[in-house]
Structure formats: structure tokens, C-alpha cells
N, CA, C and O atoms as a GROMACS GRO file, in nm:
protein
  584
    1MET      N    1  11.928  10.823   7.236
    1MET     CA    2  11.790  10.806   7.277
    1MET      C    3  11.719  10.719   7.174
    1MET      O    4  11.735  10.738   7.053
    2ARG      N    5  11.641  10.625   7.221
    2ARG     CA    6  11.566  10.536   7.132
    2ARG      C    7  11.432  10.599   7.099
    2ARG      O    8  11.363  10.649   7.188
    3SER      N    9  11.396  10.598   6.972
    3SER     CA   10  11.274  10.667   6.930
    3SER      C   11  11.147  10.591   6.966
    3SER      O   12  11.041  10.651   6.980
    4GLU      N   13  11.157  10.455   6.981
    4GLU     CA   14  11.034  10.379   7.010
    4GLU      C   15  10.972  10.420   7.142
    4GLU      O   16  10.850  10.434   7.151
    5GLY      N   17  11.054  10.440   7.244
    5GLY     CA   18  11.002  10.480   7.375
    5GLY      C   19  10.940  10.617   7.371
    5GLY      O   20  10.836  10.639   7.432
    6LYS      N   21  11.003  10.708   7.301
    6LYS     CA   22  10.951  10.844   7.292
    6LYS      C   23  10.819  10.848   7.215
    6LYS      O   24  10.724  10.913   7.257
    7THR      N   25  10.813  10.777   7.103
    7THR     CA   26  10.691  10.775   7.023
    7THR      C   27  10.576  10.712   7.102
    7THR      O   28  10.464  10.765   7.102
    8GLY      N   29  10.603  10.600   7.168
    8GLY     CA   30  10.499  10.535   7.247
    8GLY      C   31  10.449  10.622   7.360
    8GLY      O   32  10.329  10.631   7.384
    9SER      N   33  10.542  10.688   7.430
    9SER     CA   34  10.503  10.776   7.540
    9SER      C   35  10.421  10.895   7.490
    9SER      O   36  10.324  10.936   7.554
   10LEU      N   37  10.460  10.949   7.376
   10LEU     CA   38  10.384  11.061   7.318
   10LEU      C   39  10.243  11.018   7.280
   10LEU      O   40  10.146  11.090   7.305
   11LEU      N   41  10.232  10.900   7.219
   11LEU     CA   42  10.100  10.851   7.177
   11LEU      C   43  10.010  10.823   7.298
   11LEU      O   44   9.893  10.860   7.297
   12ILE      N   45  10.064  10.760   7.398
   12ILE     CA   46   9.985  10.728   7.517
   12ILE      C   47   9.945  10.855   7.591
   12ILE      O   48   9.830  10.868   7.634
   13SER      N   49  10.038  10.948   7.606
   13SER     CA   50  10.005  11.075   7.672
   13SER      C   51   9.897  11.150   7.595
   13SER      O   52   9.803  11.203   7.655
   14ALA      N   53   9.910  11.154   7.462
   14ALA     CA   54   9.809  11.223   7.380
   14ALA      C   55   9.674  11.153   7.392
   14ALA      O   56   9.570  11.220   7.397
   15PHE      N   57   9.674  11.019   7.397
   15PHE     CA   58   9.549  10.945   7.415
   15PHE      C   59   9.481  10.983   7.546
   15PHE      O   60   9.360  11.005   7.550
   16PHE      N   61   9.559  10.991   7.655
   16PHE     CA   62   9.500  11.023   7.784
   16PHE      C   63   9.453  11.168   7.793
   16PHE      O   64   9.355  11.197   7.862
   17VAL      N   65   9.520  11.258   7.724
   17VAL     CA   66   9.469  11.396   7.717
   17VAL      C   67   9.334  11.394   7.646
   17VAL      O   68   9.238  11.456   7.692
   18PHE      N   69   9.327  11.323   7.533
   18PHE     CA   70   9.202  11.313   7.457
   18PHE      C   71   9.093  11.247   7.540
   18PHE      O   72   8.979  11.295   7.542
   19ALA      N   73   9.125  11.136   7.609
   19ALA     CA   74   9.026  11.066   7.692
   19ALA      C   75   8.976  11.157   7.804
   19ALA      O   76   8.857  11.155   7.836
   20GLY      N   77   9.064  11.234   7.864
   20GLY     CA   78   9.023  11.328   7.968
   20GLY      C   79   8.930  11.436   7.916
   20GLY      O   80   8.833  11.473   7.982
   21ILE      N   81   8.960  11.486   7.796
   21ILE     CA   82   8.874  11.590   7.736
   21ILE      C   83   8.737  11.533   7.702
   21ILE      O   84   8.635  11.597   7.727
   22VAL      N   85   8.734  11.412   7.645
   22VAL     CA   86   8.606  11.349   7.611
   22VAL      C   87   8.524  11.324   7.738
   22VAL      O   88   8.404  11.349   7.740
   23THR      N   89   8.589  11.274   7.843
   23THR     CA   90   8.518  11.248   7.969
   23THR      C   91   8.467  11.378   8.030
   23THR      O   92   8.354  11.383   8.079
   24LEU      N   93   8.548  11.481   8.027
   24LEU     CA   94   8.506  11.610   8.081
   24LEU      C   95   8.387  11.665   8.002
   24LEU      O   96   8.294  11.719   8.060
   25TRP      N   97   8.391  11.650   7.871
   25TRP     CA   98   8.280  11.695   7.787
   25TRP      C   99   8.154  11.613   7.816
   25TRP      O  100   8.044  11.668   7.819
   26ASP      N  101   8.170  11.482   7.838
   26ASP     CA  102   8.055  11.396   7.866
   26ASP      C  103   7.987  11.433   7.997
   26ASP      O  104   7.865  11.419   8.008
   27THR      N  105   8.061  11.480   8.094
   27THR     CA  106   8.001  11.513   8.224
   27THR      C  107   7.908  11.634   8.215
   27THR      O  108   7.828  11.657   8.306
   28GLN      N  109   7.917  11.708   8.109
   28GLN     CA  110   7.829  11.824   8.094
   28GLN      C  111   7.682  11.783   8.074
   28GLN      O  112   7.592  11.864   8.095
   29ASN      N  113   7.661  11.658   8.034
   29ASN     CA  114   7.525  11.608   8.011
   29ASN      C  115   7.460  11.549   8.136
   29ASN      O  116   7.344  11.509   8.132
   30TYR      N  117   7.533  11.542   8.246
   30TYR     CA  118   7.477  11.486   8.369
   30TYR      C  119   7.374  11.583   8.425
   30TYR      O  120   7.398  11.703   8.435
   31THR      N  121   7.258  11.529   8.462
   31THR     CA  122   7.151  11.616   8.511
   31THR      C  123   7.173  11.658   8.656
   31THR      O  124   7.136  11.769   8.694
   32ASP      N  125   7.233  11.572   8.735
   32ASP     CA  126   7.258  11.603   8.876
   32ASP      C  127   7.397  11.662   8.890
   32ASP      O  128   7.496  11.595   8.856
   33SER      N  129   7.407  11.783   8.939
   33SER     CA  130   7.538  11.848   8.948
   33SER      C  131   7.630  11.778   9.048
   33SER      O  132   7.752  11.786   9.034
   34ASP      N  133   7.574  11.710   9.149
   34ASP     CA  134   7.657  11.637   9.244
   34ASP      C  135   7.730  11.519   9.178
   34ASP      O  136   7.841  11.484   9.218
   35SER      N  137   7.666  11.459   9.078
   35SER     CA  138   7.729  11.345   9.012
   35SER      C  139   7.838  11.388   8.913
   35SER      O  140   7.909  11.302   8.860
   36GLN      N  141   7.852  11.516   8.889
   36GLN     CA  142   7.956  11.567   8.798
   36GLN      C  143   8.090  11.584   8.868
   36GLN      O  144   8.194  11.583   8.802
   37VAL      N  145   8.090  11.601   8.998
   37VAL     CA  146   8.210  11.643   9.070
   37VAL      C  147   8.325  11.543   9.054
   37VAL      O  148   8.434  11.581   9.013
   38PHE      N  149   8.302  11.416   9.086
   38PHE     CA  150   8.410  11.317   9.083
   38PHE      C  151   8.464  11.296   8.941
   38PHE      O  152   8.585  11.302   8.923
   39PRO      N  153   8.378  11.272   8.840
   39PRO     CA  154   8.433  11.251   8.705
   39PRO      C  155   8.503  11.376   8.650
   39PRO      O  156   8.603  11.365   8.579
   40GLN      N  157   8.451  11.494   8.683
   40GLN     CA  158   8.518  11.616   8.636
   40GLN      C  159   8.654  11.633   8.701
   40GLN      O  160   8.750  11.672   8.635
   41THR      N  161   8.662  11.605   8.829
   41THR     CA  162   8.790  11.616   8.900
   41THR      C  163   8.892  11.518   8.844
   41THR      O  164   9.006  11.556   8.818
   42VAL      N  165   8.852  11.395   8.824
   42VAL     CA  166   8.942  11.294   8.768
   42VAL      C  167   8.983  11.332   8.627
   42VAL      O  168   9.100  11.316   8.590
   43SER      N  169   8.889  11.383   8.548
   43SER     CA  170   8.920  11.423   8.411
   43SER      C  171   9.023  11.536   8.408
   43SER      O  172   9.117  11.533   8.328
   44ILE      N  173   9.004  11.633   8.492
   44ILE     CA  174   9.097  11.746   8.496
   44ILE      C  175   9.236  11.700   8.540
   44ILE      O  176   9.337  11.741   8.482
   45VAL      N  177   9.242  11.615   8.642
   45VAL     CA  178   9.372  11.563   8.687
   45VAL      C  179   9.437  11.481   8.576
   45VAL      O  180   9.558  11.490   8.555
   46LEU      N  181   9.358  11.400   8.506
   46LEU     CA  182   9.410  11.320   8.395
   46LEU      C  183   9.466  11.409   8.284
   46LEU      O  184   9.574  11.383   8.232
   47ILE      N  185   9.393  11.513   8.248
   47ILE     CA  186   9.439  11.604   8.144
   47ILE      C  187   9.568  11.673   8.185
   47ILE      O  188   9.662  11.682   8.106
   48VAL      N  189   9.574  11.722   8.308
   48VAL     CA  190   9.693  11.792   8.356
   48VAL      C  191   9.814  11.699   8.360
   48VAL      O  192   9.921  11.734   8.310
   49CYS      N  193   9.797  11.580   8.418
   49CYS     CA  194   9.910  11.486   8.430
   49CYS      C  195   9.957  11.437   8.293
   49CYS      O  196  10.077  11.426   8.268
   50ALA      N  197   9.863  11.406   8.204
   50ALA     CA  198   9.901  11.360   8.071
   50ALA      C  199   9.968  11.471   7.991
   50ALA      O  200  10.059  11.445   7.912
   51THR      N  201   9.924  11.595   8.010
   51THR     CA  202   9.987  11.707   7.941
   51THR      C  203  10.130  11.728   7.993
   51THR      O  204  10.221  11.754   7.914
   52ILE      N  205  10.148  11.716   8.122
   52ILE     CA  206  10.284  11.727   8.179
   52ILE      C  207  10.372  11.616   8.122
   52ILE      O  208  10.486  11.641   8.085
   53SER      N  209  10.320  11.494   8.115
   53SER     CA  210  10.396  11.382   8.058
   53SER      C  211  10.430  11.408   7.912
   53SER      O  212  10.541  11.380   7.868
   54LEU      N  213  10.334  11.462   7.837
   54LEU     CA  214  10.355  11.491   7.696
   54LEU      C  215  10.465  11.596   7.678
   54LEU      O  216  10.555  11.579   7.595
   55VAL      N  217  10.458  11.703   7.755
   55VAL     CA  218  10.556  11.810   7.744
   55VAL      C  219  10.694  11.762   7.788
   55VAL      O  220  10.795  11.792   7.724
   56MET      N  221  10.699  11.687   7.898
   56MET     CA  222  10.828  11.638   7.948
   56MET      C  223  10.891  11.540   7.848
   56MET      O  224  11.013  11.542   7.830
   57THR      N  225  10.811  11.458   7.785
   57THR     CA  226  10.864  11.365   7.684
   57THR      C  227  10.916  11.440   7.563
   57THR      O  228  11.019  11.405   7.507
   58LEU      N  229  10.844  11.544   7.522
   58LEU     CA  230  10.891  11.625   7.410
   58LEU      C  231  11.021  11.696   7.443
   58LEU      O  232  11.111  11.704   7.359
   59LEU      N  233  11.032  11.749   7.565
   59LEU     CA  234  11.151  11.824   7.603
   59LEU      C  235  11.270  11.734   7.636
   59LEU      O  236  11.383  11.760   7.593
   60LYS      N  237  11.244  11.628   7.712
   60LYS     CA  238  11.353  11.545   7.762
   60LYS      C  239  11.369  11.416   7.683
   60LYS      O  240  11.480  11.375   7.652
   61GLY      N  241  11.259  11.353   7.650
   61GLY     CA  242  11.265  11.226   7.580
   61GLY      C  243  11.268  11.109   7.676
   61GLY      O  244  11.264  11.126   7.797
   62GLU      N  245  11.276  10.991   7.620
   62GLU     CA  246  11.279  10.868   7.697
   62GLU      C  247  11.412  10.798   7.673
   62GLU      O  248  11.463  10.798   7.561
   63GLU      N  249  11.467  10.740   7.776
   63GLU     CA  250  11.592  10.668   7.761
   63GLU      C  251  11.571  10.520   7.736
   63GLU      O  252  11.658  10.454   7.680
   64ASP      N  253  11.458  10.467   7.776
   64ASP     CA  254  11.435  10.325   7.752
   64ASP      C  255  11.348  10.307   7.628
   64ASP      O  256  11.303  10.404   7.568
   65SER      N  257  11.326  10.182   7.592
   65SER     CA  258  11.256  10.153   7.467
   65SER      C  259  11.107  10.131   7.485
   65SER      O  260  11.044  10.070   7.398
   66GLY      N  261  11.050  10.176   7.591
   66GLY     CA  262  10.905  10.161   7.610
   66GLY      C  263  10.874  10.071   7.726
   66GLY      O  264  10.883  10.113   7.842
   67PHE      N  265  10.837   9.946   7.698
   67PHE     CA  266  10.796   9.855   7.803
   67PHE      C  267  10.912   9.806   7.888
   67PHE      O  268  10.891   9.768   8.003
   68GLY      N  269  11.031   9.806   7.835
   68GLY     CA  270  11.144   9.758   7.911
   68GLY      C  271  11.140   9.607   7.925
   68GLY      O  272  11.063   9.539   7.857
   69ASP      N  273  11.224   9.556   8.012
   69ASP     CA  274  11.227   9.412   8.035
   69ASP      C  275  11.120   9.375   8.137
   69ASP      O  276  11.089   9.452   8.227
   70GLY      N  277  11.066   9.260   8.120
   70GLY     CA  278  10.964   9.215   8.214
   70GLY      C  279  10.896   9.090   8.163
   70GLY      O  280  10.924   9.042   8.053
   71ILE      N  281  10.807   9.040   8.243
   71ILE     CA  282  10.735   8.918   8.208
   71ILE      C  283  10.599   8.958   8.152
   71ILE      O  284  10.519   9.021   8.220
   72TRP      N  285  10.574   8.920   8.028
   72TRP     CA  286  10.454   8.964   7.956
   72TRP      C  287  10.326   8.918   8.023
   72TRP      O  288  10.226   8.990   8.022
   73TRP      N  289  10.326   8.796   8.083
   73TRP     CA  290  10.201   8.745   8.138
   73TRP      C  291  10.156   8.825   8.259
   73TRP      O  292  10.036   8.828   8.289
   74ARG      N  293  10.248   8.889   8.330
   74ARG     CA  294  10.210   8.971   8.444
   74ARG      C  295  10.128   9.092   8.396
   74ARG      O  296  10.026   9.126   8.455
   75ARG      N  297  10.174   9.154   8.291
   75ARG     CA  298  10.100   9.268   8.235
   75ARG      C  299   9.965   9.225   8.183
   75ARG      O  300   9.864   9.292   8.206
   76ALA      N  301   9.963   9.112   8.112
   76ALA     CA  302   9.836   9.061   8.058
   76ALA      C  303   9.740   9.024   8.170
   76ALA      O  304   9.620   9.051   8.159
   77LEU      N  305   9.790   8.963   8.277
   77LEU     CA  306   9.705   8.925   8.390
   77LEU      C  307   9.646   9.048   8.458
   77LEU      O  308   9.528   9.048   8.493
   78LEU      N  309   9.726   9.152   8.476
   78LEU     CA  310   9.674   9.273   8.539
   78LEU      C  311   9.562   9.335   8.456
   78LEU      O  312   9.456   9.368   8.509
   79ILE      N  313   9.584   9.350   8.328
   79ILE     CA  314   9.482   9.407   8.240
   79ILE      C  315   9.358   9.318   8.236
   79ILE      O  316   9.245   9.367   8.243
   80ALA      N  317   9.379   9.188   8.223
   80ALA     CA  318   9.266   9.095   8.217
   80ALA      C  319   9.185   9.097   8.346
   80ALA      O  320   9.062   9.095   8.342
   81SER      N  321   9.252   9.100   8.461
   81SER     CA  322   9.178   9.100   8.588
   81SER      C  323   9.097   9.228   8.605
   81SER      O  324   8.987   9.223   8.660
   82LEU      N  325   9.150   9.341   8.561
   82LEU     CA  326   9.074   9.466   8.570
   82LEU      C  327   8.954   9.465   8.475
   82LEU      O  328   8.846   9.510   8.512
   83LEU      N  329   8.974   9.413   8.354
   83LEU     CA  330   8.861   9.404   8.260
   83LEU      C  331   8.755   9.306   8.308
   83LEU      O  332   8.635   9.334   8.298
   84ILE      N  333   8.797   9.193   8.360
   84ILE     CA  334   8.701   9.095   8.413
   84ILE      C  335   8.622   9.155   8.529
   84ILE      O  336   8.501   9.135   8.539
   85ALA      N  337   8.691   9.228   8.616
   85ALA     CA  338   8.622   9.293   8.728
   85ALA      C  339   8.519   9.394   8.678
   85ALA      O  340   8.410   9.403   8.734
   86CYS      N  341   8.553   9.468   8.575
   86CYS     CA  342   8.458   9.565   8.518
   86CYS      C  343   8.334   9.496   8.463
   86CYS      O  344   8.222   9.542   8.483
   87PHE      N  345   8.354   9.385   8.393
   87PHE     CA  346   8.241   9.313   8.335
   87PHE      C  347   8.159   9.238   8.440
   87PHE      O  348   8.039   9.221   8.424
   88LEU      N  349   8.223   9.195   8.548
   88LEU     CA  350   8.153   9.123   8.654
   88LEU      C  351   8.072   9.215   8.746
   88LEU      O  352   7.974   9.172   8.806
   89MET      N  353   8.113   9.340   8.758
   89MET     CA  354   8.054   9.430   8.858
   89MET      C  355   7.901   9.438   8.852
   89MET      O  356   7.837   9.432   8.958
   90PRO      N  357   7.839   9.450   8.736
   90PRO     CA  358   7.692   9.457   8.737
   90PRO      C  359   7.625   9.328   8.783
   90PRO      O  360   7.510   9.330   8.828
   91TYR      N  361   7.696   9.217   8.774
   91TYR     CA  362   7.636   9.088   8.806
   91TYR      C  363   7.665   9.041   8.948
   91TYR      O  364   7.577   8.984   9.013
   92VAL      N  365   7.786   9.064   8.997
   92VAL     CA  366   7.822   9.013   9.130
   92VAL      C  367   7.844   9.125   9.231
   92VAL      O  368   7.862   9.097   9.349
   93GLY      N  369   7.844   9.249   9.187
   93GLY     CA  370   7.857   9.361   9.278
   93GLY      C  371   7.998   9.414   9.289
   93GLY      O  372   8.094   9.357   9.238
   94PHE      N  373   8.008   9.526   9.358
   94PHE     CA  374   8.133   9.600   9.374
   94PHE      C  375   8.236   9.520   9.453
   94PHE      O  376   8.353   9.513   9.416
   95LEU      N  377   8.192   9.461   9.562
   95LEU     CA  378   8.286   9.394   9.653
   95LEU      C  379   8.350   9.272   9.589
   95LEU      O  380   8.473   9.259   9.592
   96LEU      N  381   8.272   9.183   9.531
   96LEU     CA  382   8.329   9.062   9.470
   96LEU      C  383   8.413   9.093   9.347
   96LEU      O  384   8.517   9.032   9.327
   97SER      N  385   8.369   9.187   9.264
   97SER     CA  386   8.450   9.221   9.147
   97SER      C  387   8.578   9.293   9.189
   97SER      O  388   8.681   9.278   9.123
   98GLY      N  389   8.572   9.369   9.297
   98GLY     CA  390   8.694   9.432   9.349
   98GLY      C  391   8.793   9.329   9.400
   98GLY      O  392   8.914   9.347   9.386
   99ILE      N  393   8.743   9.223   9.459
   99ILE     CA  394   8.830   9.115   9.505
   99ILE      C  395   8.898   9.047   9.387
   99ILE      O  396   9.015   9.011   9.395
  100VAL      N  397   8.825   9.028   9.277
  100VAL     CA  398   8.884   8.970   9.155
  100VAL      C  399   8.998   9.060   9.104
  100VAL      O  400   9.106   9.010   9.071
  101ALA      N  401   8.973   9.190   9.098
  101ALA     CA  402   9.076   9.283   9.051
  101ALA      C  403   9.196   9.286   9.145
  101ALA      O  404   9.311   9.287   9.101
  102PHE      N  405   9.170   9.286   9.275
  102PHE     CA  406   9.277   9.288   9.374
  102PHE      C  407   9.362   9.162   9.364
  102PHE      O  408   9.485   9.168   9.367
  103ALA      N  409   9.296   9.047   9.353
  103ALA     CA  410   9.369   8.920   9.346
  103ALA      C  411   9.453   8.912   9.219
  103ALA      O  412   9.569   8.869   9.224
  104GLY      N  413   9.397   8.953   9.106
  104GLY     CA  414   9.474   8.952   8.981
  104GLY      C  415   9.593   9.045   8.987
  104GLY      O  416   9.703   9.009   8.944
  105GLY      N  417   9.573   9.164   9.041
  105GLY     CA  418   9.684   9.258   9.055
  105GLY      C  419   9.789   9.209   9.151
  105GLY      O  420   9.909   9.229   9.128
  106LEU      N  421   9.747   9.145   9.258
  106LEU     CA  422   9.840   9.092   9.356
  106LEU      C  423   9.925   8.979   9.297
  106LEU      O  424  10.046   8.974   9.318
  107ILE      N  425   9.861   8.889   9.225
  107ILE     CA  426   9.934   8.779   9.163
  107ILE      C  427  10.032   8.834   9.059
  107ILE      O  428  10.144   8.786   9.048
  108ALA      N  429   9.988   8.933   8.982
  108ALA     CA  430  10.076   8.992   8.881
  108ALA      C  431  10.194   9.065   8.943
  108ALA      O  432  10.302   9.067   8.885
  109ALA      N  433  10.176   9.124   9.059
  109ALA     CA  434  10.282   9.204   9.121
  109ALA      C  435  10.374   9.123   9.211
  109ALA      O  436  10.483   9.170   9.244
  110MET      N  437  10.334   9.005   9.252
  110MET     CA  438  10.412   8.927   9.347
  110MET      C  439  10.528   8.856   9.278
  110MET      O  440  10.507   8.763   9.200
  111HIS      N  441  10.649   8.901   9.306
  111HIS     CA  442  10.768   8.841   9.246
  111HIS      C  443  10.836   8.744   9.341
  111HIS      O  444  10.915   8.660   9.298
  112ASP      N  445  10.808   8.754   9.470
  112ASP     CA  446  10.869   8.665   9.568
  112ASP      C  447  10.796   8.532   9.571
  112ASP      O  448  10.689   8.516   9.511
  113ARG      N  449  10.854   8.440   9.641
  113ARG     CA  450  10.794   8.308   9.654
  113ARG      C  451  10.672   8.315   9.746
  113ARG      O  452  10.676   8.378   9.851
  114TRP      N  453  10.564   8.250   9.705
  114TRP     CA  454  10.442   8.246   9.786
  114TRP      C  455  10.457   8.143   9.897
  114TRP      O  456  10.519   8.038   9.880
  115SER      N  457  10.400   8.176  10.011
  115SER     CA  458  10.392   8.080  10.122
  115SER      C  459  10.249   8.087  10.176
  115SER      O  460  10.173   8.177  10.141
  116GLY      N  461  10.215   7.994  10.260
  116GLY     CA  462  10.081   7.996  10.319
  116GLY      C  463  10.059   8.122  10.402
  116GLY      O  464   9.951   8.182  10.398
  117LYS      N  465  10.161   8.161  10.477
  117LYS     CA  466  10.151   8.281  10.560
  117LYS      C  467  10.134   8.406  10.474
  117LYS      O  468  10.052   8.492  10.503
  118THR      N  469  10.214   8.416  10.367
  118THR     CA  470  10.205   8.531  10.277
  118THR      C  471  10.067   8.538  10.212
  118THR      O  472  10.006   8.644  10.207
  119GLY      N  473  10.019   8.424  10.163
  119GLY     CA  474   9.886   8.420  10.102
  119GLY      C  475   9.777   8.461  10.199
  119GLY      O  476   9.685   8.534  10.162
  120LEU      N  477   9.786   8.415  10.323
  120LEU     CA  478   9.687   8.449  10.425
  120LEU      C  479   9.690   8.598  10.458
  120LEU      O  480   9.586   8.664  10.465
  121ILE      N  481   9.811   8.652  10.477
  121ILE     CA  482   9.824   8.795  10.510
  121ILE      C  483   9.773   8.881  10.396
  121ILE      O  484   9.697   8.976  10.418
  122TYR      N  485   9.814   8.849  10.273
  122TYR     CA  486   9.770   8.928  10.158
  122TYR      C  487   9.620   8.913  10.134
  122TYR      O  488   9.552   9.010  10.099
  123GLY      N  489   9.570   8.792  10.151
  123GLY     CA  490   9.426   8.771  10.133
  123GLY      C  491   9.343   8.848  10.234
  123GLY      O  492   9.244   8.913  10.197
  124LEU      N  493   9.383   8.842  10.360
  124LEU     CA  494   9.310   8.916  10.464
  124LEU      C  495   9.323   9.067  10.446
  124LEU      O  496   9.226   9.141  10.465
  125SER      N  497   9.442   9.113  10.410
  125SER     CA  498   9.459   9.257  10.388
  125SER      C  499   9.378   9.303  10.268
  125SER      O  500   9.325   9.414  10.268
  126GLY      N  501   9.367   9.218  10.166
  126GLY     CA  502   9.283   9.251  10.051
  126GLY      C  503   9.137   9.263  10.089
  126GLY      O  504   9.068   9.354  10.044
  127LEU      N  505   9.090   9.171  10.171
  127LEU     CA  506   8.951   9.177  10.218
  127LEU      C  507   8.926   9.304  10.300
  127LEU      O  508   8.821   9.367  10.288
  128VAL      N  509   9.023   9.340  10.384
  128VAL     CA  510   9.009   9.461  10.466
  128VAL      C  511   9.005   9.584  10.376
  128VAL      O  512   8.921   9.672  10.394
  129VAL      N  513   9.098   9.591  10.279
  129VAL     CA  514   9.103   9.707  10.189
  129VAL      C  515   8.974   9.718  10.107
  129VAL      O  516   8.916   9.826  10.097
  130MET      N  517   8.930   9.607  10.049
  130MET     CA  518   8.808   9.611   9.966
  130MET      C  519   8.684   9.642  10.050
  130MET      O  520   8.595   9.713  10.005
  131SER      N  521   8.678   9.588  10.171
  131SER     CA  522   8.566   9.619  10.259
  131SER      C  523   8.566   9.766  10.300
  131SER      O  524   8.461   9.829  10.309
  132ALA      N  525   8.685   9.820  10.324
  132ALA     CA  526   8.695   9.962  10.360
  132ALA      C  527   8.650  10.051  10.244
  132ALA      O  528   8.579  10.149  10.264
  133PHE      N  529   8.691  10.016  10.122
  133PHE     CA  530   8.646  10.093  10.006
  133PHE      C  531   8.495  10.082   9.989
  133PHE      O  532   8.428  10.182   9.960
  134TYR      N  533   8.442   9.963  10.006
  134TYR     CA  534   8.298   9.944   9.996
  134TYR      C  535   8.224  10.030  10.099
  134TYR      O  536   8.128  10.099  10.066
  135ALA      N  537   8.270  10.025  10.223
  135ALA     CA  538   8.206  10.104  10.329
  135ALA      C  539   8.219  10.253  10.302
  135ALA      O  540   8.125  10.329  10.323
  136LEU      N  541   8.336  10.295  10.255
  136LEU     CA  542   8.356  10.437  10.224
  136LEU      C  543   8.258  10.484  10.118
  136LEU      O  544   8.190  10.586  10.135
  137PHE      N  545   8.251  10.412  10.007
  137PHE     CA  546   8.163  10.454   9.898
  137PHE      C  547   8.016  10.439   9.934
  137PHE      O  548   7.935  10.526   9.903
  138ARG      N  549   7.981  10.329   9.999
  138ARG     CA  550   7.840  10.301  10.025
  138ARG      C  551   7.782  10.384  10.139
  138ARG      O  552   7.672  10.439  10.127
  139TYR      N  553   7.855  10.393  10.251
  139TYR     CA  554   7.798  10.452  10.371
  139TYR      C  555   7.845  10.595  10.400
  139TYR      O  556   7.773  10.672  10.463
  140VAL      N  557   7.964  10.629  10.355
  140VAL     CA  558   8.015  10.765  10.381
  140VAL      C  559   7.983  10.857  10.264
  140VAL      O  560   7.925  10.964  10.282
  141LEU      N  561   8.021  10.814  10.143
  141LEU     CA  562   7.997  10.897  10.025
  141LEU      C  563   7.859  10.877   9.964
  141LEU      O  564   7.818  10.952   9.875
  142LEU      N  565   7.786  10.776  10.013
  142LEU     CA  566   7.650  10.745   9.969
  142LEU      C  567   7.640  10.721   9.819
  142LEU      O  568   7.544  10.764   9.754
  143VAL      N  569   7.742  10.651   9.764
  143VAL     CA  570   7.743  10.616   9.623
  143VAL      C  571   7.665  10.486   9.607
  143VAL      O  572   7.696  10.388   9.674
  144PRO      N  573   7.564  10.483   9.520
  144PRO     CA  574   7.491  10.357   9.499
  144PRO      C  575   7.581  10.258   9.423
  144PRO      O  576   7.624  10.286   9.311
  145LEU      N  577   7.606  10.144   9.484
  145LEU     CA  578   7.695  10.046   9.425
  145LEU      C  579   7.614   9.924   9.379
  145LEU      O  580   7.512   9.890   9.438
  146PRO      N  581   7.663   9.860   9.273
  146PRO     CA  582   7.593   9.739   9.226
  146PRO      C  583   7.611   9.624   9.323
  146PRO      O  584   7.560   9.515   9.300
   0.00000   0.00000   0.00000
């Protein structure tokens, strides 16, 4: 067993347990109890899943060396597109920033050759998915979106 993978997994799992606890603690300051439900639920799920990962890594360990083989720019593009979408959201809104995140993730995940038909299908499906999320949050869940 390689120790780099185990150490990295332990550190990341511990970080997410800590992040979940901090987020759960932060929700206690929310004045509206309805606005606490979603962040508290996500925090609890994050804590539980990260704790399971932490325990499983301690008991079983990791067989690979962490990141494994792959193309570094795909990982960087995914992270960059999500960060850009987060920073754009207050200025261009939920829908347009979601499209930026979706497009970046799609480009990072696409290993096959692109064609006009593939681009059109993925682009239209992305618009449908992002519009559905927008409608769900805005009109069904009544979440105020930027």
C-alpha cells in the first residue's frame, strides 16, 4: 500500500468533516428557521460521508497513490469553471453562471472527439438542465436567486 494516497485521503476526509462542522455551527446564527434546513442537511450528510471515508481509509487504506493517472488541465478546468461561476453569480445571475460551470465541466469530462452534433446535443441538454434547476429553485422552492 502506498502511503501518499492514504495520507491524502485522510487529510481531505478530515477537512470535509471539519468544513461540515463549521457550516453546521454557522447555520445556528440564521434568524429564519426555514433557511437553516438545506445547509444543515447538507452539512450533516457531508459530516457523515466524510467520517465514513475517514474510517474506511483508516481500516482499509488506499491502493492507489492519490490522484492517479490523468490529464492535469481537465482537473484545473473543472475547478476553475466552478470558481468562475461562483464569482460571476452575483453579477450575471444563477442561470448564466450555471451555464459557465456546466460548460467547463462538460469540456473537462469529454474524452471523445467533439462533433457538431455532439456539441449541439450537449449544449441543448445543458440549457434544459440549467433551466430546470432555475425553475425548480425559483418557482417551486421559492429560493431568491441572483
